[in-house]
C-alpha positions, 0 to 999 in steps of 0.5 A: 500500500502506497501512502498518498502525499498530502500536498498544500500550498501557501501563497504570498500574493503581491497586489498594488494594495499590498500582500494578500493575507487571510485571517483564518475563520477556521481552526487551526489558528482561527483569527491568525493571518496567513498566506492564501492557499490550501490542499492540492487536489488529486491530479493537480500540480502544486502550481495549479493548486496555488493559482486555484486557491488564490482565486477561490479565496480572494478573487485574485487571478494569477498568470502563470508567469507571475507565480514563483516557487519559493520552497517545499516545507515538510510539515511535522507535528508531534514527530509525525509527517503531516504533509508538504507545503509548497511555498509560492510568491505571486503577483496579481492585479488589485482585488477588493479588500478587505473582503469576508469569505467562507475561509476568513477575511482577506486583506492587503498588508504591507511587507513592513507590517508583515515583517514587524518583529512585534506582529503577534497576529500571524500563524506561528510558522509564517514569520520563519518562512517570510525570508523564503517567500521574499528570496529567490531560492526554493529550498527544502525545509522542515517545519516542526510543531508540538501540537499547534506550537511551532518549534522551528524551521530547518533547512534540509541538506542539499541533495546531489546526484 
């Protein structure tokens, strides 16, 4: 029996008004801000899932040329692998914000607000992931949690043939 990999996407989408984030209406992390994204559907590539999720959650349309892979994060909770998160940065035209959706409240924020060291309103691992969203590399990382408490982010060793 083969285990199916559960894949998720997280996208920081830059618009003229700022970076789109969603204040989650559902657990985990209800009331915290996170990038847009969600589950990759069977037969869907992570990039296609990212584009679909951003449009579903915010109405923003991302052209493929404006979507940039920023890394792969292995999500480990209580020493159990929970899935893989594909990180993307994107650019899109303006959308109406703030807007209430079934997933939460979507709003545009400045990069400075997002990166402020005293910003306690983000999902626990997002501050550690921000350098990768804003960089140009697409590393492989592991994000560790104990329950919903973020323990840390580690860079995986590079794989060579």
